[in-house]
C-alpha positions as CSV (number, residue, x, y, z in Angstrom):
1,M,61.9,-20.2,35.6
2,V,63.5,-23.2,34.0
3,M,62.2,-24.1,30.5
4,T,63.4,-27.4,29.1
5,E,63.0,-28.6,25.5
6,Y,61.5,-32.0,24.6
7,K,60.7,-33.7,21.4
8,I,57.3,-35.3,21.2
9,Q,57.5,-38.9,20.1
10,R,53.9,-40.0,20.0
11,L,50.3,-39.3,21.1
12,G,48.9,-41.2,24.0
13,H,45.4,-42.7,24.0
14,Q,44.0,-39.6,25.6
15,G,45.5,-37.3,22.9
16,D,48.4,-35.9,24.9
17,G,51.8,-35.7,23.3
18,I,54.4,-37.9,25.0
19,A,58.1,-37.2,25.1
20,E,60.9,-39.4,26.6
21,G,60.5,-39.9,30.3
22,P,57.6,-40.2,29.8
23,V,56.7,-36.5,29.8
24,Y,53.1,-35.7,28.9
25,A,52.5,-32.5,26.9
26,P,48.8,-31.6,26.1
27,L,48.0,-30.0,22.7
28,T,51.2,-31.2,21.0
29,L,51.9,-33.5,18.1
30,P,54.5,-36.1,17.2
31,G,57.8,-34.7,15.9
32,E,57.3,-31.3,17.5
33,V,60.0,-29.7,19.7
34,V,58.4,-28.0,22.6
35,S,59.6,-26.3,25.8
36,G,57.9,-25.8,29.1
37,Q,58.0,-26.3,32.9
38,L,58.0,-29.9,34.1
39,Q,55.5,-30.4,36.9
40,G,55.7,-34.0,37.9
41,S,55.4,-36.0,34.7
42,S,53.4,-33.2,32.8
43,L,54.7,-30.2,31.0
44,A,53.1,-26.8,31.7
45,D,53.4,-23.4,30.1
46,I,54.1,-25.2,26.8
47,R,55.7,-23.3,23.9
48,I,55.9,-24.9,20.4
49,E,59.5,-24.4,19.2
50,T,59.3,-26.5,16.1
51,P,55.7,-27.2,14.9
52,S,54.6,-30.3,13.1
53,S,53.4,-30.1,9.5
54,D,50.2,-31.7,10.8
55,R,49.5,-28.8,13.1
56,M,46.4,-26.8,12.2
57,K,44.8,-23.6,13.4
58,P,41.9,-24.8,15.7
59,P,38.6,-23.9,14.0
60,C,37.0,-23.1,17.4
61,R,38.0,-20.0,19.4
62,H,37.2,-21.8,22.6
63,F,39.6,-24.6,22.0
64,K,42.5,-23.5,24.2
65,T,40.3,-23.4,27.3
66,C,37.4,-25.7,26.7
67,G,37.8,-29.3,27.5
68,G,35.2,-30.5,25.0
69,C,37.7,-31.2,22.3
70,Q,41.3,-32.5,22.6
71,L,42.6,-32.5,19.1
72,Q,41.5,-29.5,17.0
73,H,45.2,-28.6,16.5
74,A,45.7,-31.7,14.3
75,S,44.9,-32.1,10.7
76,D,42.0,-34.5,9.7
77,C,44.5,-36.7,7.8
78,F,46.7,-37.0,10.9
79,L,43.8,-37.9,13.1
80,S,42.4,-40.5,10.7
81,N,45.8,-42.2,10.5
82,W,46.4,-41.9,14.3
83,K,43.1,-43.5,15.1
84,Q,43.7,-46.3,12.7
85,E,47.1,-46.9,14.2
86,I,45.5,-47.2,17.7
87,V,43.2,-49.9,16.4
88,L,46.0,-51.7,14.6
89,A,48.1,-51.6,17.8
90,A,45.3,-53.1,19.8
91,L,44.9,-55.9,17.3
92,A,48.7,-56.5,17.1
93,A,48.8,-57.0,20.8
94,H,46.8,-60.2,20.2
95,G,48.8,-61.2,17.1
96,M,46.1,-59.9,14.6
97,Q,46.1,-57.5,11.7
98,A,43.4,-56.1,9.5
99,D,42.7,-53.9,6.5
100,F,40.4,-50.9,6.8
101,L,37.6,-49.5,4.7
102,P,37.9,-45.7,4.3
103,I,37.2,-43.8,7.6
104,V,33.9,-41.9,7.9
105,T,34.2,-38.7,10.0
106,S,31.2,-36.8,11.1
107,P,31.1,-33.2,10.0
108,A,31.7,-30.2,12.3
109,R,28.7,-28.9,14.1
110,S,26.8,-32.2,14.0
111,R,26.8,-33.6,17.5
112,R,23.2,-34.1,18.5
113,R,23.6,-34.7,22.2
114,A,25.7,-33.1,25.0
115,T,25.8,-32.7,28.7
116,F,26.4,-29.1,29.9
117,S,27.6,-28.0,33.3
118,A,25.4,-25.2,34.6
119,R,25.4,-23.0,37.7
120,R,24.0,-19.9,39.3
121,T,26.3,-16.8,39.5
122,K,26.2,-13.5,41.2
123,K,24.9,-11.9,38.0
124,G,22.5,-14.7,37.0
125,A,23.5,-18.1,35.6
126,M,25.9,-19.7,33.1
127,A,26.3,-23.0,31.3
128,G,29.0,-24.6,29.1
129,F,31.8,-27.2,29.3
130,H,34.5,-27.6,31.8
131,I,37.8,-25.8,31.3
132,R,40.5,-28.3,30.3
133,R,41.7,-30.1,33.4
134,S,39.6,-28.0,35.7
135,D,36.3,-28.0,37.6
136,L,35.6,-24.4,36.3
137,V,33.0,-23.9,33.5
138,T,33.6,-21.9,30.4
139,E,30.8,-20.6,28.1
140,I,30.9,-21.9,24.5
141,P,28.7,-19.5,22.3
142,D,30.7,-20.4,19.1
143,C,31.1,-24.1,19.6
144,Q,32.1,-25.9,16.4
145,L,31.2,-29.3,17.7
146,L,27.5,-29.2,18.5
147,H,24.7,-29.0,16.0
148,P,23.3,-25.5,15.7
149,D,19.9,-26.5,17.0
150,L,21.5,-28.2,20.0
151,M,23.2,-24.9,20.9
152,Q,19.9,-23.7,22.3
153,G,20.5,-26.2,25.1
154,V,23.3,-24.0,26.5
155,D,20.8,-21.2,27.2
156,I,18.2,-23.7,28.4
157,A,20.7,-25.2,30.9
158,A,21.6,-21.8,32.2
159,A,17.9,-20.9,32.6
160,I,17.3,-24.1,34.5
161,A,20.3,-23.4,36.8
162,G,19.2,-19.8,37.4
163,A,15.7,-20.9,38.4
164,T,16.5,-24.1,40.4
165,A,20.1,-24.3,41.5
166,S,22.1,-22.8,44.5
167,R,25.4,-21.0,43.9
168,K,27.2,-23.8,45.8
169,H,26.0,-26.7,43.8
170,G,25.9,-26.8,40.0
171,L,23.8,-29.0,37.7
172,R,24.5,-31.3,34.8
173,V,22.0,-30.8,32.0
174,S,21.9,-33.5,29.3
175,V,20.3,-32.2,26.1
176,T,19.4,-34.3,23.0
177,L,18.2,-33.0,19.6
178,T,15.0,-34.7,18.5
179,R,12.5,-34.2,15.6
180,N,10.1,-32.3,17.9
181,G,12.5,-30.2,19.9
182,L,15.1,-30.7,22.7
183,D,14.9,-33.6,25.2
184,V,16.4,-32.4,28.5
185,I,17.5,-34.3,31.6
186,V,18.6,-32.4,34.7
187,L,21.0,-34.2,37.0
188,D,22.4,-33.4,40.5
189,G,19.5,-31.1,41.3
190,K,17.6,-30.8,44.6
191,E,14.6,-33.0,45.5
192,L,11.6,-32.7,43.2
193,D,8.6,-31.2,44.9
194,G,5.3,-29.4,43.9
195,P,6.7,-25.8,43.5
196,L,9.7,-27.1,41.5
197,R,7.4,-29.0,39.2
198,I,5.6,-25.7,38.4
199,V,8.8,-23.9,37.7
200,L,10.1,-26.7,35.4
201,A,6.8,-26.9,33.5
202,D,7.0,-23.2,32.9
203,L,10.6,-23.5,31.7
204,A,9.6,-26.3,29.4
205,A,6.8,-24.3,27.8
206,R,8.8,-21.1,27.6
207,H,11.7,-22.9,25.7
208,D,9.4,-25.2,23.7
209,L,11.0,-28.4,25.0
210,A,9.9,-31.7,23.8
211,R,10.4,-33.4,27.2
212,L,11.9,-32.3,30.5
213,T,13.1,-34.9,33.0
214,W,14.4,-34.2,36.5
215,Q,16.8,-36.8,37.8
216,D,14.9,-40.0,36.9
217,E,11.3,-38.6,36.8
218,T,9.8,-37.0,33.7
219,V,8.2,-33.8,34.7
220,V,6.5,-32.9,31.4
221,T,6.3,-34.3,27.8
222,R,5.0,-31.6,25.5
223,N,5.8,-33.4,22.2
224,P,7.1,-36.9,21.6
225,P,10.9,-36.7,21.5
226,V,11.1,-38.7,18.2
227,Q,14.3,-40.1,16.8
228,D,14.4,-41.3,13.2
229,F,16.1,-44.7,12.6
230,S,16.3,-44.8,8.9
231,G,12.7,-43.7,8.4
232,I,11.3,-45.5,11.4
233,E,10.1,-43.3,14.3
234,V,11.2,-44.2,17.8
235,V,10.6,-42.4,21.1
236,P,13.4,-43.4,23.4
237,P,13.1,-43.2,27.1
238,P,15.0,-40.4,28.9
239,G,18.7,-41.0,28.9
240,A,18.6,-43.9,26.4
241,F,21.7,-44.6,24.4
242,L,21.9,-42.8,21.1
243,Q,24.7,-42.5,18.6
244,A,26.4,-39.2,18.8
245,T,25.7,-37.9,15.3
246,Q,23.2,-38.8,12.6
247,A,26.0,-39.1,10.1
248,G,27.8,-41.6,12.3
249,E,24.7,-43.6,13.0
250,Q,23.9,-43.8,9.3
251,A,27.4,-45.0,8.5
252,L,27.4,-47.7,11.2
253,R,23.9,-48.8,10.1
254,Q,24.8,-49.1,6.4
255,D,27.9,-51.2,7.2
256,V,25.9,-53.4,9.5
257,L,23.2,-53.9,6.8
258,D,25.9,-54.7,4.2
259,F,27.7,-57.1,6.5
260,V,24.6,-59.0,7.4
261,G,23.6,-59.2,3.7
262,P,20.9,-61.7,2.7
263,A,20.4,-63.2,6.2
264,E,16.8,-64.2,6.9
265,R,17.0,-64.3,10.7
266,V,19.2,-61.9,12.7
267,A,19.8,-61.4,16.5
268,D,20.7,-57.9,17.6
269,L,22.5,-57.9,20.9
270,F,22.7,-54.8,23.1
271,A,20.1,-53.5,20.8
272,G,19.2,-50.3,22.5
273,C,16.0,-48.8,21.1
274,G,16.5,-50.5,17.7
275,T,19.1,-48.6,15.8
276,F,20.0,-51.7,13.8
277,A,17.1,-54.2,14.5
278,L,14.3,-52.0,13.2
279,P,16.0,-51.1,9.8
280,L,17.1,-54.8,9.5
281,A,13.4,-55.8,9.7
282,R,12.8,-54.3,6.3
283,T,14.5,-57.4,4.8
284,C,14.7,-60.0,7.6
285,E,13.2,-61.2,10.9
286,A,15.1,-59.8,13.9
287,H,15.3,-60.6,17.6
288,A,16.4,-57.7,19.7
289,V,18.0,-58.2,23.1
290,E,18.6,-55.3,25.5
291,G,19.2,-55.0,29.2
292,D,17.1,-51.9,29.7
293,A,13.3,-52.7,29.8
294,E,12.3,-49.1,28.8
295,M,14.5,-49.2,25.7
296,T,13.1,-52.6,24.8
297,A,9.6,-51.3,25.2
298,A,10.4,-48.3,22.9
299,L,11.8,-50.6,20.3
300,D,8.7,-52.9,20.4
301,T,6.3,-49.9,20.2
302,A,8.2,-48.5,17.2
303,W,8.0,-51.9,15.4
304,R,4.2,-52.2,16.1
305,D,3.6,-48.6,14.9
306,T,5.5,-49.0,11.6
307,S,4.0,-50.8,8.6
308,G,6.0,-52.9,6.1
309,L,8.5,-54.4,8.6
310,K,9.0,-58.1,9.1
311,R,8.7,-59.6,12.5
312,V,10.8,-58.1,15.3
313,T,10.7,-59.9,18.7
314,S,12.4,-58.2,21.7
315,E,13.7,-59.4,25.0
316,T,15.0,-57.7,28.1
317,R,18.0,-59.6,29.3
318,D,21.3,-58.8,31.0
319,L,23.8,-60.2,28.4
320,F,26.7,-59.8,30.8
321,R,25.2,-62.3,33.3
322,H,22.9,-64.2,31.0
323,P,24.3,-64.3,27.4
324,L,22.4,-66.0,24.7
325,L,23.7,-69.6,24.7
326,V,24.8,-71.8,21.8
327,D,21.5,-73.5,21.4
328,E,19.7,-70.1,21.3
329,L,22.0,-68.7,18.7
330,S,21.9,-71.7,16.4
331,N,18.8,-70.5,14.6
332,Y,20.3,-67.2,13.4
333,D,22.0,-66.5,10.1
334,A,23.8,-63.4,11.5
335,V,24.3,-61.6,14.8
336,V,24.7,-57.9,15.3
337,I,26.4,-56.9,18.6
338,D,27.0,-53.4,19.9
339,P,28.3,-53.7,23.5
340,P,29.4,-51.0,25.9
341,R,33.1,-50.1,26.4
342,A,33.8,-53.3,28.4
343,G,33.0,-55.4,25.4
344,A,31.0,-58.6,25.7
345,Q,33.4,-61.4,26.8
346,A,30.7,-63.8,28.0
347,Q,28.5,-63.3,25.0
348,I,31.5,-63.6,22.6
349,A,32.4,-66.9,24.1
350,Q,28.9,-68.3,23.2
351,L,29.0,-66.8,19.7
352,A,32.4,-68.4,19.1
353,A,31.1,-71.8,20.1
354,A,27.9,-71.3,18.1
355,A,29.6,-70.7,14.8
356,V,27.0,-68.2,13.6
357,P,27.8,-67.5,9.9
358,V,28.2,-63.7,10.2
359,I,28.8,-61.3,13.1
360,A,28.6,-57.5,12.7
361,Y,30.4,-56.0,15.7
362,V,30.1,-52.3,16.6
363,S,32.6,-51.2,19.2
364,C,33.6,-48.0,21.0
365,N,36.7,-49.5,22.5
366,P,39.6,-50.9,20.4
367,V,41.1,-52.7,23.4
368,S,38.0,-54.8,24.3
369,F,37.2,-55.2,20.6
370,A,40.6,-56.7,20.0
371,R,40.2,-59.1,22.9
372,D,36.8,-60.3,21.6
373,A,38.1,-60.5,18.0
374,K,40.9,-62.8,19.2
375,T,38.3,-65.2,20.7
376,L,36.3,-65.3,17.5
377,I,39.3,-65.8,15.2
378,D,40.7,-68.6,17.4
379,A,37.3,-70.2,17.0
380,G,37.4,-70.2,13.2
381,Y,36.2,-66.7,12.3
382,E,37.8,-64.4,9.8
383,L,37.9,-60.6,10.3
384,S,36.9,-59.7,6.8
385,Q,36.1,-56.0,6.9
386,M,36.5,-53.1,9.3
387,R,35.9,-49.4,9.3
388,I,36.5,-46.6,11.8
389,V,33.4,-44.3,12.1
390,D,34.6,-41.2,13.8
391,Q,31.5,-39.6,15.4
392,F,33.6,-37.9,18.1
393,R,35.4,-35.5,15.9
394,W,38.5,-33.8,17.4
395,S,38.5,-36.2,20.4
396,A,40.6,-39.3,21.3
397,H,37.5,-41.5,21.2
398,I,37.4,-44.2,18.6
399,E,34.4,-46.1,17.2
400,L,34.5,-49.0,14.7
401,V,32.4,-51.5,12.9
402,A,33.7,-54.9,11.8
403,A,32.5,-58.0,10.0
404,F,33.4,-61.6,11.0
405,Q,32.7,-64.6,8.8
406,F,32.9,-68.1,10.0
407,K,35.2,-70.3,7.9
408,S,33.5,-73.6,7.6
409,S,35.9,-76.6,7.3
């Protein structure tokens, strides 16, 4: 067995250490000297010969096997700096730079949604996360990532698999924490029929679920799966986008409200179920645009059911194919935009031409954000404020919120 030493130079965007070669070494940190067996371009059977001062004891006993977290072995300070450096590198690739407001990191045990893998076994059933770089599933009874109330979802996922799945085919069970219990969606299951509906209704009652959905059909709603958007009650449709933690959502929302400031009319693009549009309506009129009709309907219902809000109009529209045009944007004092990972190239081009005074941009991808930011800056905008909001603690995922102000000539 040949063991070769390597010095880790940096972390890649997926959180693996990278040595000269490149050689990829998971669960290592920059500056560490490690040894292991080279298998292709990856290092296996890794031994840490010289540890980094940023190396920490992982807080979760499942960390070495579970693939749910990538970076529990690194200090919080290191992770904050590393994520900021990734954003800076993405901006620098387009000739830009920026200063950051202090990072906001969601606390441990605060994730309010997760998707578990579940399957029947010889002895019953099990559920958890995939083992790192494997199709096998490991149980996670002491997970330090998920909210304690969400942990009930592990047992629920196992119970559903035990009652409905075959041993050959597992299930994906998406669970979201709501005010009235857990909202559960089962994916990859068999075709829904009458007997299965009875089994699922019994499981929902036994585990006191708020709502249970099989594939794309809601089987039972026992209590409205309410989400609280800054004191405004919203009932999202099954599978609707939701920020990963309440702390992260609150941080993003507060920055968006601060960036928009005294605007009287705001457009909220890729609005989801109203994470930003509904709280904004306490001080200004909002127009919410979202591509999913069910989410648009949930937003509209929440606005109509909440007293004290200013007017919120909503529109179902594919902003990738049909972005709001310059003449449509001209009536707004500010725009909030929270696109998927691909960014919003077509919509950003229209915003750049419209010269809207303020844009609050929420992004989950530094690369697409930097591309869009370059378009705005070339059109006369200034990137005035930016913050990393780390909802995905101990992962390589990066989320940020930024303010752009148009510099009038």
